[in-house]
Residue, then its C-alpha position, 0 to 999 in steps of 0.5 A: m671489857d665494856i663495863l656498861n654492856p648489859y650482859n657484863l652488868q648482869v654477870l656482876t649483878f649475879i655475883l652480888l646476888n650470890s654474895i648475899l646468898a653466901i652471907s646467908i649460909y655463913i650466918t647459919l654455919s656460924t653456930g655450927q649448923l650444916s643446913l642444906g635447906h637454903a635452896g628451899f628457903m630461896s624458893i619460898g621467897a622467890f615464889t611468894a614475892s612473884i605471886l604477890t607482884k604478879q597476881a596481887d599487884m603488890p609493890l616489888f620491894i615490899a613483896i620481896i621483903i614479905g617473901g623473905l619473912a615467909a621463908g623466915l616463918i617456915a624456918l621457925l616452924i621447921g627449926a624446932p624439930t630439926l635443930k635438935l639434930h646435929g651434923l649430917y643428920l641436920a644436913i639430911a633433914t634440911l635437904g629433905f625439907g628443900e626437896v619437899i618444898r620443890v615438889i610442892f611448888l611443882n604440883m601447885e596450880i598457883t605456881n604453874g607447876a613445872l612451867g613456873l612463873t614467867g613475865l615477872q616484873s623486872i627490878g631494872n624496869y621498876l627502878y627505871d620507871f622511878e628514875k624517869a619519874m625523878g627526871l633521870k633518863a638514859q639519854t641524859f647519861g648518853i646510854s641506852v635504856m637497856q644499859m640504864k636498866s642493867l646499871s640501875t639493877f647493878v647499883f641497887m644490888l651493890l648498895l644492898f650487898a654493902f648494907v648486908l655485909f656491914l650488918t654482918l660485920r657488926l653482928n660478928r663484933s657484937r655480943l650476939g656474934r660472940a655467942f654464935e662463935a662460942i656455940k660453934a667452937d664448943e656447944t657443951a662449953a657454951r651451955a656451961m657458960g649459961l648461953q641459951v644455945n637453942y635460942y641462938k641456933m634458932l636465931a641464926f637459922v631464921i636470919g640465914s633463911i630470911l636472907a635466903g628468901v630475900c635472895g630468892g625474891l631478888f633472883a625472880h625479879i632479876t631473871t623475870t622467870i622462875t621454875p621449881d627446878d631453879f632450886n633443885y639439888h644443883k642449887v643446894v650444891e652450889i650454895l654449899s660450895y661457896a662455904v666449902i671452897g671459900g671457907s666458913e671461918v670468916v665472912w670473906g670465905p663464902l664471899f670469895g667462894a661466891l665470886v669464884l663460882t659465879a665468875l668461873p662459868e663465865v670465864l670458861r663459858g665453853l665449858a658451862e655444861y660441865k659446871m657441876l663437874m667443875y664444882g666437884l673437882i674444885m671441892v675435892g681439891v680444896m678439901a684435900f689441900r685446904p680442908h677449912g677453905l681457901i680463906g680462913a681466920d688466919t689468912f689475913q694475919k699471915l699476909f700481914k706477917r709476910r708484908r711486915g717480914k719483907s719490909s723488915d728485911k728491906e729496912a735491914k738491907e738499907g741500914v747495911 
């Protein structure tokens, strides 16, 4: 496989984008909240950033950050009434919210209705212009301009993913992360321990929504074209599948789910039109045999135990 092929780089870029999106759903699920509104928050970030760059001529990355903050603000507003709900009731409420947002964008003149926004500024072009200003050109590295733009986008997304993952791992080990874990394990017991459950649930909901909004802005400026239907029910299922298939007990679960579900349609490109069917079959299979997902809290412990067991057997045989 030619790693510098623009198409291959784009696939890798989307794997990283979806991995960040998977972290956003993981953070929300870390307090036991089943939210199906991430596609809605993603669309808020996408259209906010796109309008700011296309019509207000705002710098790209500032617009993406504002898009994420806009999603977080909306999450804060709807969180107060919806987070009083639990389980399927919360899932249905947030699913309805996402659909309302999609219909609003579908009927707004500023978003160009069902046609959406096209000709958006590309992250690759933005980075390449910056690199040229720094004296770095594609010819210097012996690659084409298209390859340079695709590679720049991939490297940027790789660094961003590493940064988000680092912060998430630090969050898990912090007092805040332990509070999230306690609430997910037993909300009643967490209240009895004196934890401000509503505050922590709202915080996780807003953080996850901001991250989803940033992913929306990134998606818009990687594809350079967005429509309201990019964030429909299929997107909701796709995002949820990351956590269902990979597992939501540890951050590596949704990341694995994002990797599999992004790469699988490319591996089985001839069956791309059956993507949602494949998602459904995989989800049914995982729920039947691994209800908590393919990667759980004990997955790595079991692997280490097996390795230790094999090494102990080997040492025993050598001793004999």
